[in-house]
N, C-alpha and C positions, 0 to 999 in steps of 0.2 A: 703323099707323105703326111703322116699325122704328127710326128714328134722328132725333134733333132736331139740326139744324144751324142756326147763325146766322152769317151773314157780316157782317163789319165792314170798313169802308173807312178804318180808322185804324190806324197802327202802334202796337200795345199795348205795345211795348217803349219807344217814344218818348213816347207820351201815355197816361196812366193810363186804366184801364177805369172808366167811370162806374158808380156804385152801381146806378142804375136798370137798366142793361144786365144786370148780373149778377143782380139781383133778379128780373127778368122771366124770364130763362132758368131760374133756380132754381125758380120757381113752376111752370113748364111741366114740368120734369123730376120734381119731387116729386109732381105730379098723377098719375103712373103711365103717362104716354104713352111708348111705346117701351121701350127696355131700361134705363131709369133712368140714362141717361148723355146729356148734351147737350154739343155741341162748338161752340166759337166759332172760326171761321176768320177769319184776318186777315193782311194783307200786312206784310212787314217788310223793312228794308234791311240787317239784320244778316247777316253772313257765315254764321254758324252759329247759327240760332235754336233755342230750347229749348221743348219742350212743357211746359205746366204743368197741374196738376190741383187742383181744389178739391173736397173731400169735404163733403157735407151730412149732418150727423149728427142723429139723433133726440135731442131734448133730455132725454127721459125715460130711454131705454135706452142712450144714447150710441153706438148702433150706426149704421153707415153706411146711409143710405137712398137716396142718389143722388150723382152726381158731375157736375161741369162741367169740361170739358177745353178748354184754349186751345192751338190748333195753327195754325201758319203755313201759308199756301198760296202 
């Protein structure tokens, strides 16, 4: 597997991301599948949408171990 992608059918700029959605993707990406990056693809009605990124850090070393990216499609 090269990349983890998750498509959502809700505008994440209009309606907030549910905690369980982020948690599920974070568990997949930390498990070591792919390139340690997962992307959530979602639709939006915004004229100029912005990509966002959440870094997942190791609580002991404080180093980055994975990332979840939010991108519009």
